[in-house]
N, C-alpha and C positions, 0 to 999 in steps of 0.2 A: 742840646740834643747830642747823641752819640751814635756810633755805628756798630759797636760790639767788636771792633777790630782792635785788640789790645796793642798799644804802642810801646809799652815797656813793662818789664818786671822789676819793680823798684823796692827799696828797703825802707822800712820804718826806722827813722833815726832816733826818735824820742816819743814818749807818751807822757801825759800828765793828766791825772784825774782831778776834777773840781766838782763842786756841787752841781748835779744834773748835767754834767758836761765832761767830755774827754777831748783833750787836745792831742792831735797827731801831727808829727813833723815827718815828712817823707822826703827822702833824697831822690829827686827826679832826674838828676844828671842832665843830659842834653835836652830833656823834655821841658826843663824850666826856662829855656830860651824864649824870651818875649812874653812870658807869663806875667800877668798883672794881678794886683789885689782885686778881689771881687769876681775873678774868673771862675768858671765851673770846670771841675776835673772829676772824672769818674775814678773812684778808688774801690777796687773790687766790685765795680759796677754800680757803686753808690755815688750819686751826684753830690759833690761837696763844693763849698765856696772857699776859695783861697783867702785865708784870714791873715797870713803872714808870709813874708819872703825873706830868705837869708841865704845868699849865694845860690846854690842849686837846690836848696831845701824849701819846701812849701809847707805852711802850717794850715791845719784845718780844725775847725770846731765841730765836734760830733755831739748832737743833742741826745737826750735820753730816748726819744722815740726811735731815732735811728739805731742807737745801741741795742734797743729791745728787739728790733725786727731784722737786723742784719748780723753778719759775723764780725763787724768792726770792733765790737767790744772785746773780742778775744785776741786782738792784736797786741803784740809786745814789741819792745825794741829788738830789731833784727828780723821781724816778720817780713815776708815778701808779699807784695800786693800788685795786682794788675792795675795799670794806669792807662787812661785814655783822655787826651785833651778833647774839649768839645769841638764838634765839627763846624765847618764854615760853609756858607753858600758856595756851591761849586765843587766841594770835596767829593771824592769818590765814595759811594756808599757800598763798601765791600761786604758788610754784614747785613743788619737790618736796623731800622731806626729805633733807638732806645731813649728813654727819658732819664734813666738813672734813678727811677723811683721803684725801689725793690719791694716786692710784695711780701717777702719773708725769706726764710731759708729752707732748703731741702737737705736731707741727710743722705750721704752716700751709703747705699745699702750693700752694694757689691761692686767689685772691680774685676774685669775680665781682661787679662793681658794676652796679646797674641803678637805675631810677627808684624812689627811696624805699626801697631795700634794699641790703644787701650780703650776699653768700653766701660763706662760708668753707669750703674743703675742708681737712680736718685729717687728716694721716697719723698712724695710731695703731699701737702695738706689737701684734703678732699675738695675744698672750695676752689682750688686752683687747677686741680686735675681736669675739671670740665672745660678748661680753656687750652688744654694741651692735647695735640693729636699727632698721629704719625705723619712725618715729613713737615710738621709745622716748625715755627721758630721758638727758641727759648734762649735766654741769656743766663749763663751761670758765672758768677763772679765777674760779670761784665763782658763775658766772651760770647759772641753770637754763635749759636750752634743749631743744628737740625736734629729734630727728635727722630731717632732711628727705630724706636719701638715704644709701645705703651702697654703697660700691664695694669688694666683698670682694676682687677680684683685685688692686687697688692698695692694699689695706689702709688705706682712708680713709673718712671720713664727711663729710657736708655739713650745715651748719646755716645757717639764714636769719635775718638780723638786721634788725629794724625800726629806724627812725630813733631811737626812744626808747632802745633798747638801745645803739646806736652812740654816743649823746650821754652816757649815764649810766654807761658801763662802759669798761674798757680795751680792749674788743674793737673799738671804733671805730678804734683805732690799729694793729690787727694787720695785718701785711703778710706776704708769702711769706717763710718762714724764721723767723717769730716762734714762740716756744715758749709754749704755753698749758697751765696746770695742768688735769689731767683727773681728774674723779671720776665713776665710773660709778654707776648706780642700784644700791644694795645689795640690794634685793629681787630684781632681775634677776640679779645676781651669785649670790645664794644659790640661786635656781632652777637656773641653768646648772650650778653646781658640784655641786648635789645630783644632777641628772640624769646628769652625767658620772660621779659615783661609783657610782650605781646601774648604769649601763651597763657600767662597768669591772668591778663585782662580778659581774654576769651573765656577762660574757665569761670571767672566771676560773672561774666555776662550770661553764660549758660546756666549758672546757678540761679541768677536773678530771674531768668525766664522760666525756669522750672518751678519757681516759687509763686508765679502768677497763677491765680485760679483760672481754670478753663471756663470759657463763656458757656452759659447754660442755654 
């Protein structure tokens, strides 16, 4: 599990493409201390398993499914990524609980710059918009954020970024057209999908009752 509080902005040291797989090597610097093979690390919000260790560099194997639904496939040597080590029992939860299971990517639709802030409008697939609401949680590239506005008609959400977030995460480099990994709050998703199932079942029940002939 993760908290959405990015611990480091790290550089991709090497990439290698193999059949159905991309290998990433990331220079974690001090975040590599105590890291072990098999540990979980969030890279741009995607939970990956440490498959290799060399000094301060960690290697990760990224399978095709992950490449298809995240922005990790676009990374090259020198790209910068958000890094968070998995949280431990007793750690402070400064953001919100994340699994590192990215639903897909959203596309930056517009950027609004102002004094000491940057606002991003992100266009989101319709199936995930139903789980996003004003003042709700969302994780973009593994960064825990609060939704500042929802534009249901245009299928997009707005998040507001403070200078600290701009300096410490990849979001400071986001521009119109950028693809950001999206993870929705799992509790919200569970509630929405449960309500949808209940309403669908009630609708089927009403349909079945209406089909029963009235007693003569």
